[in-house]
N, C-alpha and C positions, 0 to 999 in steps of 0.2 A: 606486930610482925609482919610486914609486908617484904614485895618482892625486890623493892629497894635494898630493904637492910643488908650493910655488911657482911654480915651472917653467905648469904646465897653469894658472894663476890667470892669464896674461900674455897667454893664445891668445886671439885675438878672430877669429871669423868675418867680422864685418863692421867696414869701416874707420871708426875712433872720429875723427867727427869735429872733435876736437881736437887732432889729432895733428898733429907737426911735418910730414908729410907732407903733408898738407893744405895748410897754408902755402906750402906751395912752390910750389902749381898757377900757372900765367900765372891774369891778372885773362881775366873775360871778353871775349868781342870785339867786343861792343857799345859802341858810344859811350855814355859816361856812367855805363857798368856799373862796379859795384866790387866788384861778387862774383867769386868762384874760377870760372875755364873749365874745368868738369868735364868737359864734356863734345863730343864731338868731333862732327863735322858738315863732311862732302865736301864740299870744293872744289867738284867740275864738270869735268866733260866737260875734257880733254884736262889735264887737273892729279890722274888718279886718285894716290892716297894724298896727297893732302896737304892736310890738314883745319885748321876754324877750331877755337878753343872758348869755345865759351858756357855762361852760366851755364842750369840747368835751364828757367826762364823763356824766355830767348831763343832755347836752342836747338829751343824747341817751337815758337816765331814762325817762325827759320828753315826749320824742315821744312813749314811751312804752303805756303810760295812755292819749295821747291826744286824743278827741273824737270830730271834730265838731259840731258832733250834741248829746252831752253831754243835758240832760234835753228834748229832743226833743221824745214823744211818736211815734210809728211806723207811724198810721196815721199822725202825721208834719212829719215825714220824708220822707214820699211818698208824702204829699202835694207839701214842697220846692222840689225836684227834678224836679214834676212835672212842676213847674215855673219857675226851672229855665232853661228849656227848650226854652222858650219864655224870659228870663234874666229877669223874677219876673215884667213883665210890665202888666198893666193890659189889657185886652184884651173885648170885647162884639161882638153883632152880627151886621155883615154886614147889612145898612140898615131898623135898626129898630133903632127908638127914643123911649124908654118907658113915658120920660119924657113929650114927644109931646102929645105924647098920652093924658096924664092927663092932657095938657091944660098951664103946666107949665115948666120952665129949669131951676128953681131953687130948690136946694137940701139944708136945713138945713146943714151944715155939711158935705157938700161933693158933687159928679159928675160934672157934666158939664152945660157949660150957662151960661149966664151973671150970677152973683152973687153967683155963686159954690166957697165955702171953701175948695181952694185946698192947701194949705197949712196950714190949721188948726187954725187958727186965731180966730175964733171963738167957736172952741169947746169948751165942759165942763169940769170938772175935771174929769176923769175916762173913757174918753171918748176918741176910736180907731178914725179910717176911717170911716167916712159919719154915724157921729156923734152914731155908737154903742158903747155898752161899750165896756173896751180892757180886751182880757180874762187874768185870774189871773197867773201872772209868776211862771213857775217851781221852786219848793226846787230847793237853790244851789247848784249843786254839786263839794264837791273841791277836785283837784289835789292832788296828794300827797305830793309835796312840802309847796302847800296852808296849808293843813291839820294838816301837823308839828307844819308851824308857830300860828295855833290858836291853837294846843293841847299845845303846848311851852307857849301861853300867857292863859291856862283854859280856852278858849271862846268856846264856841257852833259854829256850823257852818253858823247859820243865823244871827252872829253879823254883826252890824251895825260898821259904822265910827266912830259914837259918842264913844262909846259901848265898839271900842279895841284902841282910845284913852285915854278914863278913865283906863281902864287896864291895859295899859301899866303906866301912871302915879304911879298908883295903886302901882304897882310891881316894879318899880324903886324908891317907894320912903321905901320901905320894904327894897332892899335886898341892896340899895346902902351903901358901909361900914361907909358913916357919919349917918346912921340913925341905925347902929349894934354897936356901939361905936368904929369907926375903923379898927373892924373886918375885915378881906378881904378874909375871907374866902367863900363870895357870891361873890367873886367878877365873876368867871367864870358862876353862873345862872345868875349873871344880862350882861353879854354879852350873852348870848343865846337870853336872853327876850329883849335888844335892835335888836341883828340883824334880829330877827322873826319881830320885830313891821317895821325894815326900808324896811324889804322882804315886806310886806303886802301895804308897802307904796309904793311904788315901783311898786304894781302889782294893785294898785285902790281900795283898799278894806278900804283905808281911806285917 
């Protein structure tokens, strides 16, 4: 084999934009965009390892409004950063066993020692770690593309999955040409509704 062999002529360092692999890329998840979704964007806190797929233009728009700490106040952010130093692992003082001092090594809902419920199998409804009540979840804060999809379906920010599905079915029946005597003037509106619903579905809202 020599450097003039045909094999070397087929080697490319950069991806060919006309290659079949490009055609297999998912479409951009921005509503109404038909470009390939070549760029990953993280979904955010509590969804680590999950991504949206956008074209270059829309991933820039998404990154401008992205904030990992959305919904957290200053105290919660400071606590998160402090715990991140230790990798969010629990800590305790060396040589101290408060449960042993009380004459027991069992703590309902959590703790260490025999009988401890490390995996929360015996927690009651609404109980967090160590049997304590779970803190109230912060109000949902939508990103630009998500808010547009909710507005397209005329839904409030806190709409649940069943509410989104119910509104989608209602609007489909209202704007479908068959429900309007074959009038096709509502097709654009119908297309926008379908795209908005599919976007919310792919992003885990319903």
